[in-house]
PyMOL Python script that loads the backbone (N, CA, C, O; Angstrom):
from pymol import cmd

cmd.read_pdbstr("""\
ATOM      1  N   MET A   1      18.304 -18.780  17.631  1.00  0.00           N
ATOM      2  CA  MET A   1      17.036 -18.446  17.279  1.00  0.00           C
ATOM      3  C   MET A   1      16.563 -17.619  15.924  1.00  0.00           C
ATOM      4  O   MET A   1      15.604 -17.722  15.160  1.00  0.00           O
ATOM      5  N   ARG A   2      17.690 -16.766  16.006  1.00  0.00           N
ATOM      6  CA  ARG A   2      17.528 -16.038  15.070  1.00  0.00           C
ATOM      7  C   ARG A   2      17.721 -16.827  13.675  1.00  0.00           C
ATOM      8  O   ARG A   2      16.829 -16.730  12.833  1.00  0.00           O
ATOM      9  N   THR A   3      18.727 -17.510  13.447  1.00  0.00           N
ATOM     10  CA  THR A   3      18.637 -18.157  12.155  1.00  0.00           C
ATOM     11  C   THR A   3      17.645 -19.056  11.728  1.00  0.00           C
ATOM     12  O   THR A   3      17.388 -19.259  10.541  1.00  0.00           O
ATOM     13  N   PHE A   4      16.971 -19.707  12.869  1.00  0.00           N
ATOM     14  CA  PHE A   4      15.659 -20.419  12.563  1.00  0.00           C
ATOM     15  C   PHE A   4      14.601 -19.809  11.890  1.00  0.00           C
ATOM     16  O   PHE A   4      13.873 -20.234  10.993  1.00  0.00           O
ATOM     17  N   GLY A   5      14.655 -18.202  12.771  1.00  0.00           N
ATOM     18  CA  GLY A   5      13.352 -17.265  12.374  1.00  0.00           C
ATOM     19  C   GLY A   5      13.599 -17.138  10.557  1.00  0.00           C
ATOM     20  O   GLY A   5      12.745 -17.437   9.723  1.00  0.00           O
ATOM     21  N   TRP A   6      14.918 -16.646  10.278  1.00  0.00           N
ATOM     22  CA  TRP A   6      15.273 -16.457   8.835  1.00  0.00           C
ATOM     23  C   TRP A   6      15.053 -17.215   8.022  1.00  0.00           C
ATOM     24  O   TRP A   6      14.731 -16.848   6.893  1.00  0.00           O
ATOM     25  N   LEU A   7      15.196 -18.848   8.456  1.00  0.00           N
ATOM     26  CA  LEU A   7      14.744 -19.844   7.637  1.00  0.00           C
ATOM     27  C   LEU A   7      13.474 -20.319   7.360  1.00  0.00           C
ATOM     28  O   LEU A   7      13.102 -21.058   6.448  1.00  0.00           O
ATOM     29  N   LEU A   8      12.647 -19.625   8.571  1.00  0.00           N
ATOM     30  CA  LEU A   8      11.083 -19.794   8.204  1.00  0.00           C
ATOM     31  C   LEU A   8      10.793 -18.746   7.439  1.00  0.00           C
ATOM     32  O   LEU A   8      10.133 -18.955   6.421  1.00  0.00           O
ATOM     33  N   GLN A   9      11.170 -17.558   7.723  1.00  0.00           N
ATOM     34  CA  GLN A   9      10.829 -16.477   6.586  1.00  0.00           C
ATOM     35  C   GLN A   9      11.274 -16.811   5.213  1.00  0.00           C
ATOM     36  O   GLN A   9      10.665 -16.303   4.271  1.00  0.00           O
ATOM     37  N   PHE A  10      12.183 -17.539   5.014  1.00  0.00           N
ATOM     38  CA  PHE A  10      12.497 -17.895   3.607  1.00  0.00           C
ATOM     39  C   PHE A  10      11.666 -19.046   3.113  1.00  0.00           C
ATOM     40  O   PHE A  10      11.130 -19.035   2.005  1.00  0.00           O
ATOM     41  N   LEU A  11      11.583 -19.964   3.903  1.00  0.00           N
ATOM     42  CA  LEU A  11      10.787 -21.040   3.485  1.00  0.00           C
ATOM     43  C   LEU A  11       9.228 -20.765   3.115  1.00  0.00           C
ATOM     44  O   LEU A  11       8.534 -21.351   2.285  1.00  0.00           O
ATOM     45  N   ALA A  12       8.931 -19.820   3.881  1.00  0.00           N
ATOM     46  CA  ALA A  12       7.582 -18.982   3.603  1.00  0.00           C
ATOM     47  C   ALA A  12       7.543 -18.323   2.217  1.00  0.00           C
ATOM     48  O   ALA A  12       6.619 -18.517   1.427  1.00  0.00           O
ATOM     49  N   LEU A  13       8.503 -17.605   1.988  1.00  0.00           N
ATOM     50  CA  LEU A  13       8.510 -16.721   0.810  1.00  0.00           C
ATOM     51  C   LEU A  13       8.522 -17.752  -0.328  1.00  0.00           C
ATOM     52  O   LEU A  13       7.881 -17.510  -1.351  1.00  0.00           O
ATOM     53  N   VAL A  14       9.226 -18.898  -0.196  1.00  0.00           N
ATOM     54  CA  VAL A  14       9.257 -19.960  -1.214  1.00  0.00           C
ATOM     55  C   VAL A  14       7.736 -20.576  -1.520  1.00  0.00           C
ATOM     56  O   VAL A  14       7.189 -20.586  -2.623  1.00  0.00           O
ATOM     57  N   ILE A  15       7.231 -21.049  -0.363  1.00  0.00           N
ATOM     58  CA  ILE A  15       5.909 -21.366  -0.282  1.00  0.00           C
ATOM     59  C   ILE A  15       4.814 -20.586  -0.981  1.00  0.00           C
ATOM     60  O   ILE A  15       3.953 -21.032  -1.740  1.00  0.00           O
ATOM     61  N   VAL A  16       5.042 -19.133  -0.519  1.00  0.00           N
ATOM     62  CA  VAL A  16       3.877 -18.067  -1.321  1.00  0.00           C
ATOM     63  C   VAL A  16       4.086 -18.026  -2.909  1.00  0.00           C
ATOM     64  O   VAL A  16       3.161 -17.959  -3.719  1.00  0.00           O
ATOM     65  N   GLY A  17       5.512 -18.078  -3.238  1.00  0.00           N
ATOM     66  CA  GLY A  17       5.905 -18.372  -4.528  1.00  0.00           C
ATOM     67  C   GLY A  17       5.336 -19.491  -5.400  1.00  0.00           C
ATOM     68  O   GLY A  17       4.854 -19.387  -6.528  1.00  0.00           O
ATOM     69  N   SER A  18       5.482 -20.522  -4.687  1.00  0.00           N
ATOM     70  CA  SER A  18       5.024 -21.784  -5.410  1.00  0.00           C
ATOM     71  C   SER A  18       3.296 -21.927  -5.496  1.00  0.00           C
ATOM     72  O   SER A  18       2.567 -22.478  -6.320  1.00  0.00           O
ATOM     73  N   ALA A  19       3.019 -21.166  -4.252  1.00  0.00           N
ATOM     74  CA  ALA A  19       1.518 -21.079  -4.395  1.00  0.00           C
ATOM     75  C   ALA A  19       0.719 -20.299  -5.606  1.00  0.00           C
ATOM     76  O   ALA A  19      -0.314 -20.664  -6.166  1.00  0.00           O
ATOM     77  N   LEU A  20       1.649 -18.899  -5.889  1.00  0.00           N
ATOM     78  CA  LEU A  20       1.204 -18.155  -6.883  1.00  0.00           C
ATOM     79  C   LEU A  20       1.047 -19.037  -8.272  1.00  0.00           C
ATOM     80  O   LEU A  20       0.074 -19.114  -9.021  1.00  0.00           O
ATOM     81  N   LEU A  21       2.192 -19.602  -8.347  1.00  0.00           N
ATOM     82  CA  LEU A  21       2.273 -20.523  -9.423  1.00  0.00           C
ATOM     83  C   LEU A  21       1.160 -21.654  -9.756  1.00  0.00           C
ATOM     84  O   LEU A  21       0.541 -21.811 -10.808  1.00  0.00           O
ATOM     85  N   VAL A  22       1.089 -22.385  -8.569  1.00  0.00           N
ATOM     86  CA  VAL A  22      -0.133 -23.343  -8.557  1.00  0.00           C
ATOM     87  C   VAL A  22      -1.572 -22.940  -8.902  1.00  0.00           C
ATOM     88  O   VAL A  22      -2.318 -23.696  -9.526  1.00  0.00           O
ATOM     89  N   GLY A  23      -1.930 -21.743  -8.482  1.00  0.00           N
ATOM     90  CA  GLY A  23      -2.877 -20.962  -8.731  1.00  0.00           C
ATOM     91  C   GLY A  23      -2.928 -20.399 -10.252  1.00  0.00           C
ATOM     92  O   GLY A  23      -3.992 -20.413 -10.869  1.00  0.00           O
ATOM     93  N   LEU A  24      -1.920 -19.981 -10.737  1.00  0.00           N
ATOM     94  CA  LEU A  24      -1.804 -19.651 -11.987  1.00  0.00           C
ATOM     95  C   LEU A  24      -1.861 -20.587 -13.089  1.00  0.00           C
ATOM     96  O   LEU A  24      -2.619 -20.490 -14.054  1.00  0.00           O
ATOM     97  N   PHE A  25      -0.810 -21.715 -12.834  1.00  0.00           N
ATOM     98  CA  PHE A  25      -1.009 -22.808 -14.195  1.00  0.00           C
ATOM     99  C   PHE A  25      -1.961 -23.973 -13.791  1.00  0.00           C
ATOM    100  O   PHE A  25      -2.505 -24.467 -14.778  1.00  0.00           O
ATOM    101  N   TYR A  26      -2.285 -24.508 -12.678  1.00  0.00           N
ATOM    102  CA  TYR A  26      -3.299 -25.518 -12.265  1.00  0.00           C
ATOM    103  C   TYR A  26      -4.924 -24.780 -12.383  1.00  0.00           C
ATOM    104  O   TYR A  26      -5.820 -25.337 -13.016  1.00  0.00           O
ATOM    105  N   ASP A  27      -5.083 -23.695 -11.797  1.00  0.00           N
ATOM    106  CA  ASP A  27      -6.303 -23.049 -11.498  1.00  0.00           C
ATOM    107  C   ASP A  27      -6.951 -23.595 -10.263  1.00  0.00           C
ATOM    108  O   ASP A  27      -8.169 -23.691 -10.109  1.00  0.00           O
ATOM    109  N   ALA A  28      -6.128 -23.908  -9.485  1.00  0.00           N
ATOM    110  CA  ALA A  28      -6.553 -24.392  -8.201  1.00  0.00           C
ATOM    111  C   ALA A  28      -6.661 -23.338  -6.953  1.00  0.00           C
ATOM    112  O   ALA A  28      -5.781 -23.290  -6.093  1.00  0.00           O
ATOM    113  N   LEU A  29      -7.555 -22.690  -6.936  1.00  0.00           N
ATOM    114  CA  LEU A  29      -7.706 -21.512  -6.148  1.00  0.00           C
ATOM    115  C   LEU A  29      -7.949 -21.730  -4.594  1.00  0.00           C
ATOM    116  O   LEU A  29      -7.662 -20.856  -3.775  1.00  0.00           O
ATOM    117  N   ARG A  30      -8.564 -23.108  -4.201  1.00  0.00           N
ATOM    118  CA  ARG A  30      -8.606 -23.428  -2.894  1.00  0.00           C
ATOM    119  C   ARG A  30      -7.005 -23.986  -2.345  1.00  0.00           C
ATOM    120  O   ARG A  30      -6.695 -23.875  -1.159  1.00  0.00           O
ATOM    121  N   THR A  31      -6.231 -24.482  -3.189  1.00  0.00           N
ATOM    122  CA  THR A  31      -5.088 -24.771  -2.729  1.00  0.00           C
ATOM    123  C   THR A  31      -4.192 -23.781  -2.770  1.00  0.00           C
ATOM    124  O   THR A  31      -3.367 -23.710  -1.859  1.00  0.00           O
ATOM    125  N   GLU A  32      -4.182 -22.881  -3.776  1.00  0.00           N
ATOM    126  CA  GLU A  32      -3.517 -21.449  -3.567  1.00  0.00           C
ATOM    127  C   GLU A  32      -3.840 -20.630  -2.174  1.00  0.00           C
ATOM    128  O   GLU A  32      -2.900 -20.390  -1.417  1.00  0.00           O
ATOM    129  N   VAL A  33      -4.908 -20.288  -1.907  1.00  0.00           N
ATOM    130  CA  VAL A  33      -5.248 -19.640  -0.723  1.00  0.00           C
ATOM    131  C   VAL A  33      -4.875 -20.682   0.378  1.00  0.00           C
ATOM    132  O   VAL A  33      -4.543 -20.082   1.400  1.00  0.00           O
ATOM    133  N   GLY A  34      -4.819 -21.985   0.513  1.00  0.00           N
ATOM    134  CA  GLY A  34      -4.425 -22.580   2.004  1.00  0.00           C
ATOM    135  C   GLY A  34      -2.694 -22.510   1.787  1.00  0.00           C
ATOM    136  O   GLY A  34      -2.052 -22.368   2.828  1.00  0.00           O
ATOM    137  N   LEU A  35      -2.015 -22.591   0.651  1.00  0.00           N
ATOM    138  CA  LEU A  35      -0.854 -22.547   0.733  1.00  0.00           C
ATOM    139  C   LEU A  35      -0.498 -20.893   1.212  1.00  0.00           C
ATOM    140  O   LEU A  35       0.315 -20.706   2.117  1.00  0.00           O
ATOM    141  N   LEU A  36      -0.976 -20.078   0.729  1.00  0.00           N
ATOM    142  CA  LEU A  36      -0.676 -18.720   1.104  1.00  0.00           C
ATOM    143  C   LEU A  36      -0.868 -18.410   2.466  1.00  0.00           C
ATOM    144  O   LEU A  36      -0.044 -17.674   3.010  1.00  0.00           O
ATOM    145  N   ALA A  37      -1.816 -18.851   3.096  1.00  0.00           N
ATOM    146  CA  ALA A  37      -2.238 -19.116   4.720  1.00  0.00           C
ATOM    147  C   ALA A  37      -1.219 -19.663   5.402  1.00  0.00           C
ATOM    148  O   ALA A  37      -0.830 -19.080   6.414  1.00  0.00           O
ATOM    149  N   ILE A  38      -0.694 -20.680   5.052  1.00  0.00           N
ATOM    150  CA  ILE A  38       0.712 -21.508   5.577  1.00  0.00           C
ATOM    151  C   ILE A  38       1.701 -20.552   5.594  1.00  0.00           C
ATOM    152  O   ILE A  38       2.279 -20.196   6.620  1.00  0.00           O
ATOM    153  N   GLY A  39       1.946 -20.061   4.325  1.00  0.00           N
ATOM    154  CA  GLY A  39       2.907 -19.279   4.327  1.00  0.00           C
ATOM    155  C   GLY A  39       3.223 -18.053   5.017  1.00  0.00           C
ATOM    156  O   GLY A  39       4.349 -17.723   5.391  1.00  0.00           O
ATOM    157  N   SER A  40       1.831 -17.204   5.204  1.00  0.00           N
ATOM    158  CA  SER A  40       2.066 -16.220   5.698  1.00  0.00           C
ATOM    159  C   SER A  40       1.968 -16.498   7.257  1.00  0.00           C
ATOM    160  O   SER A  40       2.344 -15.585   7.992  1.00  0.00           O
ATOM    161  N   LEU A  41       1.664 -17.258   7.632  1.00  0.00           N
ATOM    162  CA  LEU A  41       1.697 -17.714   9.053  1.00  0.00           C
ATOM    163  C   LEU A  41       3.100 -18.051   9.476  1.00  0.00           C
ATOM    164  O   LEU A  41       3.649 -17.599  10.481  1.00  0.00           O
ATOM    165  N   MET A  42       3.749 -19.083   8.410  1.00  0.00           N
ATOM    166  CA  MET A  42       5.284 -19.165   8.657  1.00  0.00           C
ATOM    167  C   MET A  42       6.118 -18.036   8.661  1.00  0.00           C
ATOM    168  O   MET A  42       7.134 -18.018   9.357  1.00  0.00           O
ATOM    169  N   PHE A  43       5.708 -16.863   7.780  1.00  0.00           N
ATOM    170  CA  PHE A  43       6.474 -15.942   7.762  1.00  0.00           C
ATOM    171  C   PHE A  43       6.458 -15.016   9.004  1.00  0.00           C
ATOM    172  O   PHE A  43       7.484 -14.476   9.420  1.00  0.00           O
ATOM    173  N   LEU A  44       5.213 -14.857   9.586  1.00  0.00           N
ATOM    174  CA  LEU A  44       4.951 -14.153  10.737  1.00  0.00           C
ATOM    175  C   LEU A  44       5.501 -14.807  11.919  1.00  0.00           C
ATOM    176  O   LEU A  44       5.872 -14.030  12.799  1.00  0.00           O
ATOM    177  N   ALA A  45       5.641 -16.064  12.149  1.00  0.00           N
ATOM    178  CA  ALA A  45       6.133 -16.761  13.068  1.00  0.00           C
ATOM    179  C   ALA A  45       7.685 -16.610  12.862  1.00  0.00           C
ATOM    180  O   ALA A  45       8.295 -16.158  13.831  1.00  0.00           O
ATOM    181  N   GLY A  46       8.255 -16.857  11.976  1.00  0.00           N
ATOM    182  CA  GLY A  46       9.925 -16.218  11.784  1.00  0.00           C
ATOM    183  C   GLY A  46      10.131 -14.814  11.788  1.00  0.00           C
ATOM    184  O   GLY A  46      11.282 -14.427  11.989  1.00  0.00           O
ATOM    185  N   ARG A  47       9.331 -14.070  11.625  1.00  0.00           N
ATOM    186  CA  ARG A  47       9.303 -12.405  12.022  1.00  0.00           C
ATOM    187  C   ARG A  47       9.433 -12.459  13.606  1.00  0.00           C
ATOM    188  O   ARG A  47      10.414 -11.939  14.137  1.00  0.00           O
ATOM    189  N   ARG A  48       8.699 -12.925  14.173  1.00  0.00           N
ATOM    190  CA  ARG A  48       8.392 -13.016  15.663  1.00  0.00           C
ATOM    191  C   ARG A  48       9.633 -13.379  16.252  1.00  0.00           C
ATOM    192  O   ARG A  48      10.177 -12.607  17.041  1.00  0.00           O
ATOM    193  N   LEU A  49      10.261 -14.738  15.879  1.00  0.00           N
ATOM    194  CA  LEU A  49      11.317 -15.031  16.404  1.00  0.00           C
ATOM    195  C   LEU A  49      12.672 -14.011  16.285  1.00  0.00           C
ATOM    196  O   LEU A  49      13.342 -13.653  17.253  1.00  0.00           O
ATOM    197  N   ASN A  50      12.886 -13.680  15.064  1.00  0.00           N
ATOM    198  CA  ASN A  50      13.657 -12.576  14.848  1.00  0.00           C
ATOM    199  C   ASN A  50      13.561 -11.351  15.774  1.00  0.00           C
ATOM    200  O   ASN A  50      14.580 -10.761  16.133  1.00  0.00           O
ATOM    201  N   ARG A  51      12.503 -11.027  16.103  1.00  0.00           N
ATOM    202  CA  ARG A  51      12.359  -9.653  16.901  1.00  0.00           C
ATOM    203  C   ARG A  51      12.468  -9.788  18.492  1.00  0.00           C
ATOM    204  O   ARG A  51      12.523  -8.847  19.284  1.00  0.00           O
ATOM    205  N   ARG A  52      12.489 -11.232  18.813  1.00  0.00           N
ATOM    206  CA  ARG A  52      13.140 -11.765  20.274  1.00  0.00           C
ATOM    207  C   ARG A  52      14.402 -11.311  20.436  1.00  0.00           C
ATOM    208  O   ARG A  52      15.037 -11.602  21.449  1.00  0.00           O
TER     209      ARG A  52
END
""", "prot")
cmd.dss("prot")
cmd.show_as("cartoon", "prot")
cmd.util.cbc("prot")
cmd.orient("prot")
């Protein structure tokens, strides 16, 4: 389970990074906020799996 938690956290950081680029280059605020929300939820889920 720990490896899956790390994988979730890594993918969440990739999603957050890409969300910032989408917001910067395409000026799509709604898409950026949606991706940031998904990334943060994935990161928190991965963190919770790592703490168990």
